[in-house]
Backbone bond lengths (Angstrom), bond angles and torsions (degrees), N, CA, C in turn:
res aa  C-N    CA-C-N  psi(-1)  N-CA   C-N-CA  omega(-1)  CA-C   N-CA-C  phi
1 M - - - 1.426 - - 1.485 109.73 -
2 L 1.322 116.37 -34.89 1.486 117.79 -174.32 1.597 108.80 -74.46
3 T 1.311 115.30 -26.26 1.459 114.58 174.26 1.479 116.91 -71.19
4 E 1.316 113.98 -25.45 1.472 121.18 -178.20 1.407 111.88 -93.55
5 N 1.422 121.90 14.61 1.407 127.37 -179.35 1.530 115.14 57.47
6 K 1.240 118.55 33.57 1.450 121.87 175.81 1.607 110.76 -108.14
7 F 1.383 113.97 54.33 1.383 118.10 179.31 1.421 116.04 -64.97
8 S 1.244 122.84 -28.34 1.519 128.16 171.00 1.453 115.44 -57.33
9 K 1.375 114.99 -47.71 1.467 123.61 176.35 1.484 112.03 -61.73
10 Y 1.381 112.55 -41.51 1.448 120.00 -178.26 1.548 112.39 -65.08
11 M 1.353 117.85 -45.88 1.397 125.10 173.53 1.394 112.46 -58.49
12 L 1.246 124.91 -45.26 1.518 134.15 175.77 1.536 107.28 -54.40
13 Y 1.286 112.50 -52.89 1.547 115.94 178.47 1.507 113.48 -59.12
14 A 1.403 115.37 -45.34 1.490 118.00 -179.26 1.541 110.65 -63.57
15 I 1.280 119.37 -42.38 1.390 123.28 -177.46 1.558 108.39 -66.87
16 G 1.244 118.51 -42.70 1.503 123.38 172.95 1.586 110.24 -57.74
17 E 1.253 119.12 -41.72 1.527 115.27 176.96 1.531 110.29 -63.96
18 V 1.415 113.88 -47.02 1.544 114.59 -177.68 1.552 111.02 -60.27
19 V 1.295 114.17 -38.75 1.462 115.04 178.14 1.607 112.92 -61.13
20 L 1.367 113.26 -43.35 1.416 118.63 -178.18 1.571 107.37 -62.56
21 V 1.268 121.09 -40.75 1.439 126.18 -173.42 1.559 100.83 -64.73
22 V 1.285 117.86 -49.51 1.498 123.31 -169.17 1.568 105.96 -64.64
23 I 1.347 115.92 -43.22 1.471 116.89 174.95 1.480 118.74 -60.67
24 G 1.367 115.57 -38.36 1.327 125.13 171.23 1.525 116.15 -55.68
25 I 1.369 112.13 -50.62 1.498 121.32 175.82 1.571 109.18 -60.45
26 L 1.241 119.99 -47.58 1.510 121.15 -178.58 1.548 110.78 -62.40
27 I 1.294 114.19 -38.76 1.585 117.58 176.40 1.489 108.03 -63.49
28 A 1.237 119.33 -45.04 1.523 120.29 -174.79 1.572 108.64 -70.06
29 L 1.311 118.88 -34.28 1.441 117.42 178.59 1.656 110.87 -71.97
30 Q 1.338 113.07 -34.51 1.497 115.64 174.93 1.440 113.15 -65.24
31 I 1.214 115.71 -36.04 1.560 119.83 -179.25 1.598 106.18 -67.81
32 N 1.353 113.63 -50.41 1.366 119.82 177.22 1.655 111.59 -50.36
33 N 1.385 117.03 -47.41 1.375 119.52 177.59 1.403 116.85 -61.83
34 W 1.367 120.70 -35.05 1.411 129.21 174.41 1.468 111.89 -63.67
35 N 1.321 113.83 -44.48 1.511 119.11 178.69 1.581 112.52 -64.33
36 S 1.227 112.51 -41.55 1.516 120.13 178.33 1.421 116.48 -62.43
37 E 1.404 114.08 -43.31 1.469 120.93 173.57 1.423 114.98 -65.30
38 R 1.432 116.63 -35.19 1.467 120.09 179.10 1.475 112.51 -68.05
39 I 1.321 118.03 -38.71 1.325 125.50 177.84 1.594 111.72 -68.12
40 L 1.384 120.81 -44.92 1.423 124.01 -174.47 1.587 106.40 -70.47
41 S 1.374 112.97 -35.29 1.584 118.12 -170.17 1.557 104.60 -84.66
42 S 1.353 120.77 0.34 1.482 119.29 178.10 1.360 113.53 -72.32
43 N 1.359 122.93 147.56 1.485 120.53 -173.58 1.569 110.12 -97.91
44 I 1.311 114.64 21.03 1.436 119.96 -173.17 1.686 104.67 -68.44
45 Y 1.400 113.18 -46.60 1.455 113.36 179.71 1.586 113.49 -60.81
46 E 1.275 115.58 -37.21 1.565 120.18 179.47 1.407 113.31 -82.82
47 S 1.303 123.04 -2.36 1.435 125.04 -175.85 1.590 109.91 -74.42
48 I 1.275 111.19 159.02 1.541 118.37 -177.19 1.516 107.41 -66.21
49 E 1.238 120.67 -35.69 1.400 126.98 -178.63 1.562 110.90 -61.25
50 F 1.262 116.74 -30.13 1.495 122.93 -174.31 1.623 107.28 -91.96
51 Q 1.339 118.49 -5.68 1.460 118.29 -176.49 1.518 113.13 -55.61
52 P 1.429 120.28 -46.04 1.489 115.23 179.20 1.569 115.20 -62.29
53 I 1.263 115.00 -30.35 1.509 117.31 177.59 1.504 109.90 -74.40
54 R 1.296 117.38 -38.93 1.499 116.86 176.58 1.494 112.91 -62.36
55 E 1.397 121.47 -35.69 1.318 126.57 175.84 1.561 114.20 -67.18
56 K 1.357 113.39 -40.65 1.370 115.84 176.89 1.600 112.65 -70.33
57 I 1.279 116.52 -29.99 1.443 119.22 173.71 1.522 112.33 -64.79
58 R 1.344 115.09 -46.61 1.484 123.56 177.15 1.572 107.54 -56.17
59 K 1.377 118.19 -54.09 1.418 125.69 -177.95 1.578 110.75 -54.62
60 Y 1.270 112.05 -46.56 1.528 120.30 178.11 1.452 109.57 -61.92
61 Q 1.328 123.22 -46.71 1.481 123.85 175.78 1.470 113.42 -61.70
62 S 1.318 118.25 -41.52 1.497 115.97 176.12 1.438 117.57 -68.86
63 N 1.344 115.18 -34.89 1.463 122.35 173.04 1.498 113.03 -61.51
64 Y 1.335 113.16 -43.98 1.456 121.26 176.18 1.521 113.23 -58.96
65 Q 1.321 114.66 -42.17 1.503 118.11 -179.50 1.527 109.19 -69.42
66 R 1.366 121.11 -44.69 1.407 125.75 179.72 1.527 108.41 -59.11
67 I 1.363 121.59 -47.20 1.450 123.34 -177.72 1.494 109.51 -67.79
68 K 1.392 115.97 -35.00 1.452 117.18 174.87 1.646 113.00 -61.97
69 G 1.262 111.45 -39.04 1.550 114.49 -178.61 1.592 109.53 -71.02
70 L 1.375 113.91 -41.52 1.436 116.62 174.50 1.506 114.27 -57.15
71 E 1.298 116.81 -46.59 1.454 123.17 177.51 1.491 112.94 -55.82
72 K 1.312 113.44 -43.56 1.509 121.81 178.41 1.610 106.57 -58.64
73 K 1.255 116.21 -58.71 1.474 123.58 177.56 1.556 113.42 -46.83
74 L 1.343 106.88 -48.79 1.545 114.26 178.49 1.505 115.20 -57.12
75 N 1.236 110.31 -48.61 1.480 118.94 -179.95 1.485 109.46 -63.87
76 E 1.328 119.03 -45.85 1.543 117.03 175.51 1.423 113.91 -60.36
77 S 1.396 115.52 -39.41 1.576 111.49 -178.19 1.562 107.04 -74.09
78 I 1.218 125.70 -30.08 1.484 128.42 173.41 1.430 108.63 -55.35
79 E 1.384 114.81 -55.81 1.409 121.08 -176.76 1.637 111.72 -56.85
80 E 1.331 113.91 -51.34 1.475 121.36 173.17 1.451 108.68 -47.80
81 R 1.325 123.02 -55.82 1.438 128.21 -176.67 1.553 112.22 -56.68
82 E 1.354 115.08 -46.58 1.449 119.02 172.04 1.569 114.38 -56.42
83 I 1.265 117.28 -41.32 1.412 119.79 -177.42 1.602 106.98 -67.50
84 E 1.303 115.30 -39.31 1.553 120.28 178.91 1.520 108.76 -63.10
85 I 1.162 117.93 -47.14 1.478 125.60 -178.18 1.504 112.17 -64.29
86 S 1.313 111.18 -41.65 1.535 114.88 -173.34 1.606 105.88 -76.53
87 K 1.288 125.52 -16.33 1.396 125.90 179.19 1.497 114.98 -61.50
88 D 1.366 115.99 -36.00 1.466 123.25 -179.68 1.457 114.80 -105.32
89 G 1.376 114.97 8.10 1.531 118.08 175.53 1.477 114.43 85.74
90 S 1.365 118.25 -1.75 1.431 118.48 -175.40 1.560 114.59 -64.44
91 I 1.277 108.68 -30.27 1.472 112.44 -179.51 1.516 114.91 -64.22
92 L 1.316 116.39 -31.16 1.471 119.80 174.87 1.527 112.82 -70.71
93 E 1.338 117.46 -26.86 1.447 124.44 172.85 1.578 109.43 -67.66
94 L 1.388 110.73 -39.64 1.496 115.89 179.47 1.431 109.68 -65.76
95 Y 1.309 120.42 -48.54 1.492 124.17 176.25 1.433 112.67 -57.73
96 E 1.299 123.69 -40.30 1.469 127.47 175.75 1.430 108.40 -62.69
97 Y 1.350 121.84 -44.24 1.436 123.66 -174.96 1.626 105.55 -68.34
98 S 1.210 112.47 -50.87 1.532 113.88 -175.23 1.532 108.87 -61.13
99 N 1.264 123.20 -38.47 1.530 129.28 -177.78 1.527 103.33 -63.03
100 L 1.504 114.02 -48.66 1.409 114.22 -172.58 1.553 112.97 -66.16
101 V 1.367 112.67 -42.66 1.455 118.57 -178.26 1.566 108.12 -57.72
102 F 1.377 114.21 -47.70 1.432 121.55 -176.22 1.583 108.02 -56.20
103 S 1.380 113.16 -47.11 1.417 114.33 -170.55 1.522 110.10 -75.31
104 L 1.355 119.22 -27.85 1.394 121.38 172.47 1.462 114.06 -70.28
105 S 1.301 119.20 -43.94 1.466 117.52 178.25 1.535 108.57 -71.59
106 Y 1.290 122.67 -30.71 1.460 123.38 178.81 1.559 109.79 -66.23
107 N 1.309 114.26 -43.35 1.446 118.61 -177.48 1.543 112.17 -89.19
108 E 1.352 119.66 -4.67 1.465 128.22 -174.53 1.453 113.00 51.05
109 K 1.265 121.92 51.06 1.436 130.37 177.21 1.473 106.77 -94.76
110 E 1.396 118.63 160.03 1.449 123.78 174.97 1.604 105.08 -80.10
111 I 1.331 110.02 150.60 1.425 115.96 174.26 1.588 109.42 -84.66
112 D 1.303 113.32 124.99 1.516 117.43 -171.21 1.559 110.03 -96.92
113 D 1.352 117.93 -175.46 1.441 119.10 -177.36 1.421 111.72 -67.23
114 E 1.247 120.72 -29.63 1.532 119.10 177.89 1.473 109.85 -66.46
115 T 1.221 119.25 -42.24 1.460 121.23 176.25 1.488 114.68 -63.79
116 D 1.438 116.93 -38.29 1.370 117.76 175.65 1.560 113.75 -65.55
117 N 1.344 116.75 -34.07 1.495 122.21 179.71 1.603 106.43 -66.88
118 K 1.371 114.25 -42.45 1.549 114.69 -174.50 1.618 105.67 -65.47
119 I 1.323 117.87 -38.44 1.468 124.04 -178.39 1.524 103.72 -59.27
120 V 1.336 119.86 -55.27 1.393 126.31 -173.89 1.467 110.37 -56.34
121 N 1.424 114.33 -49.19 1.476 118.21 -178.08 1.470 111.90 -66.91
122 Y 1.324 122.10 -34.45 1.430 121.96 -178.13 1.527 103.99 -68.67
123 F 1.276 122.05 -51.01 1.486 116.58 -175.57 1.481 113.54 -72.50
124 S 1.340 121.68 -24.89 1.506 115.40 170.52 1.516 113.12 -70.60
125 N 1.371 118.32 -33.99 1.440 118.27 174.30 1.520 112.57 -69.99
126 F 1.313 119.28 -31.30 1.431 122.38 177.21 1.549 111.46 -66.80
127 E 1.323 115.32 -40.25 1.464 120.60 -179.85 1.632 107.61 -67.03
128 L 1.313 115.57 -33.74 1.425 115.89 -179.38 1.543 111.77 -68.50
129 I 1.239 116.51 -29.51 1.557 119.22 -176.88 1.404 103.30 -74.99
130 N 1.398 120.33 -42.11 1.543 116.62 -177.08 1.479 108.75 -74.13
């Protein structure tokens, strides 16, 4: 069409295609909205048969909120404990001990006297904190 200098017919065709696509999208959105309204307005959720499921959903939500609160408190107490331990340097001994035990078990070596002393020192310092 462009080579035959019929630009106006080409533009009319392009605009018509765009309008058809937009109309198709609007129809699909309207159908989707009707379907959503039909599902939300249905009385299935409010029916007597759905009562046990509604109760389980509410119980699940309350349990979830309770566990979420407990997790938050636990994380806060762990952070406070780590701060307390790190003030006197005990946390460094714990990291050294855990790294040493991991490397020994990984390499399958025997625990020597130095390791025994570190373990005793760690636990004696830990008991002093408590």
